[in-house]
C-alpha positions in Angstrom: -61.8 9.7 117.2 -62.7 7.9 114.0 -63.8 10.4 111.5 -66.4 9.3 108.5 -65.3 9.2 104.9 -65.4 6.8 102.0 -62.3 4.6 101.4 -61.3 3.7 97.9 -60.6 0.3 96.5 -59.3 -2.3 99.1 -56.6 -0.1 100.7 -56.9 0.7 104.3 -58.3 3.9 105.6 -55.7 5.6 107.5 -58.3 7.6 109.7 -59.5 4.0 111.2 -58.0 2.9 114.4 -58.9 -0.5 116.1 -60.2 1.4 119.0 -62.4 3.3 116.9 -63.5 0.3 115.1 -64.4 -1.7 118.4 -66.2 1.3 119.8 -68.5 1.5 116.9 -69.1 -2.1 117.1 -69.9 -1.8 120.7 -72.6 0.8 120.0 -74.1 -1.5 117.3 -74.1 -4.3 119.6 -75.6 -2.2 122.6 -78.4 -1.0 120.3 -79.2 -4.3 118.2 -77.4 -7.1 119.8 -74.5 -9.3 118.5 -76.5 -11.1 115.8 -77.0 -7.6 114.2 -73.4 -6.9 113.9 -71.6 -7.4 110.4 -68.5 -6.0 109.0 -70.7 -4.4 106.3 -72.9 -2.8 108.6 -70.1 -1.5 110.8 -68.5 0.0 107.7 -71.6 2.0 107.1 -71.7 3.4 110.4 -68.0 4.4 110.2 -68.6 5.7 106.6 -65.8 3.6 105.0 -65.6 0.9 102.4 -65.9 -2.5 104.2 -62.7 -3.8 102.7 -60.8 -1.1 105.0 -61.9 -2.8 108.3 -60.1 -5.8 107.2 -56.9 -4.0 107.3 -57.4 -3.7 111.0 -59.7 -6.7 111.9 -59.5 -10.0 110.0 -62.9 -11.2 110.7 -66.0 -10.9 112.8 -64.7 -13.4 115.6 -61.6 -11.0 116.1 -64.1 -8.0 115.9 -66.0 -9.5 118.9 -62.8 -10.3 120.8 -61.6 -6.8 120.4 -65.1 -5.4 121.6 -64.8 -7.8 124.6 -61.4 -6.5 125.6 -62.5 -3.0 125.0 -65.3 -3.6 127.6 -62.9 -5.6 130.0 -60.5 -2.6 130.1 -63.3 -0.6 131.6 -63.4 -2.9 134.8 -61.2 -1.6 137.4 -61.1 -4.1 140.5 -61.2 -2.3 143.8 -57.4 -1.8 145.3 -58.1 0.5 148.3 -58.3 -0.8 151.8 -61.0 -2.6 153.7 -61.7 -6.3 154.4 -61.6 -8.9 151.7 -65.2 -9.3 152.2 -65.9 -5.9 151.3 -63.4 -6.0 148.4 -65.3 -8.9 147.0 -68.6 -7.4 147.4 -67.5 -4.1 145.6 -65.9 -6.4 142.9 -69.1 -8.2 142.3 -71.3 -4.9 142.3 -68.8 -3.1 139.9 -68.8 -6.1 137.4 -72.7 -6.4 137.6 -72.9 -2.6 136.8 -70.5 -3.0 133.8 -72.5 -6.0 132.6 -75.8 -3.9 132.9 -74.4 -1.1 130.8 -73.6 -3.8 128.0 -76.1 -6.7 128.5 -76.2 -7.7 124.8 -72.5 -8.3 124.8 -72.4 -10.0 128.2 -75.2 -12.5 127.3 -73.3 -13.5 124.3 -69.9 -13.6 125.9 -71.2 -15.8 128.8 -72.1 -18.4 126.4 -68.2 -18.7 125.1 -66.0 -20.9 126.9 -63.2 -18.3 126.9 -65.3 -15.7 128.6 -62.8 -15.2 131.3 -59.2 -15.5 130.1 -56.1 -15.3 132.5 -55.1 -11.6 131.6 -58.6 -10.3 132.1 -58.9 -7.7 134.9 -61.9 -9.7 136.1 -59.6 -12.8 136.6 -56.7 -11.0 138.1 -58.7 -8.9 140.4 -60.5 -12.0 141.8 -57.4 -13.8 142.2 -55.8 -10.8 144.2 -58.8 -10.8 146.4 -58.6 -14.6 147.2 -54.8 -14.3 147.9 -55.7 -11.2 150.2 -58.3 -13.4 151.9 -55.7 -16.0 152.9 -56.3 -18.8 150.5 -53.1 -21.0 149.8 -51.6 -20.3 146.5 -52.7 -23.6 144.9 -56.4 -23.0 145.8 -56.7 -19.6 144.4 -57.2 -20.7 140.7 -59.7 -23.7 141.6 -61.6 -21.6 143.9 -61.5 -18.6 141.7 -63.1 -20.7 139.0 -65.8 -21.9 141.0 -66.7 -18.2 142.0 -66.4 -17.0 138.6 -68.7 -19.7 137.4 -71.4 -19.1 140.0 -71.3 -15.4 139.5 -71.4 -15.5 135.7 -74.3 -18.0 135.9 -76.2 -15.4 138.1 -75.5 -12.8 135.4 -76.6 -14.9 132.6 -79.8 -15.9 134.4 -80.6 -12.3 135.2 -79.9 -11.2 131.8 -81.9 -13.6 130.0 -84.8 -13.6 132.3 -84.5 -16.8 133.8 -83.8 -15.4 137.5 -87.1 -13.6 137.3 -89.2 -16.7 136.0 -87.8 -18.9 138.6 -88.3 -16.3 141.3 -91.9 -16.1 140.3 -92.7 -20.0 141.1 -93.7 -21.4 144.4 -92.5 -24.9 144.6 -95.3 -27.4 144.9 -98.0 -25.0 143.5 -100.1 -26.4 140.8 -98.9 -25.3 137.5 -95.6 -23.3 136.7 -94.9 -19.8 137.1 -97.3 -19.1 139.9 -96.5 -15.7 141.6 -94.9 -15.7 145.2 -95.5 -13.1 147.4 -91.9 -13.7 148.9 -90.2 -12.8 145.6 -86.9 -10.8 146.0 -86.3 -8.0 143.4 -83.2 -8.5 141.4 -81.1 -6.2 143.7 -82.0 -8.3 146.6 -81.3 -11.5 144.9 -77.8 -10.2 143.7 -77.0 -9.2 147.4 -78.1 -12.7 148.6 -75.9 -14.1 145.7 -72.9 -12.3 146.9 -73.4 -12.9 150.6 -73.8 -16.5 149.8 -70.4 -16.7 147.9 -68.7 -15.0 150.8 -70.1 -16.9 153.4 -69.0 -20.1 151.5 -65.4 -18.7 151.0 -65.2 -17.8 154.9 -66.1 -21.4 155.6 -63.3 -22.5 153.4 -60.6 -20.4 154.9 -58.5 -21.9 157.7 
């Protein structure tokens, strides 16, 4: 655990650890958003000289990568039995729950082209499920990319309010934003999205 205390000069504080820095940064992001995060503010929370942070993290971009990796490590893809359909459903449900715990970080990360990287548990877990489903090895990455993009788009629309706004509109009704009596709540919308992805993958399988 990182303890507080003021570091002197530009020397690194031996009490700081990268994990402690990333954990404190994540708390700031959860509370105030990525835009409110700065090295100086983070140093104040940790009770150290701001220059001490640069001995562990070179800049804000590296800090955000570390926070993202910290959160990604919390995600554990399903490894128990069951059909690939059940595993994909649990996979999506667990990742959505993680996104809801850290919505500010997720919204920021989804806008980044490197949101999903080859070593991420999200990608390796998804690739494993697609392999178990019986996809040929050459199709795992292309189809995984489509599924990841669709799922990421849903999470972004859910987080930034687009999903709710669109769900409240009736096609053809005068004006925009006309409430619909048939609106699904967010949980129902998520279940429908996952079922649609599974049905599409089933249709693709031999």
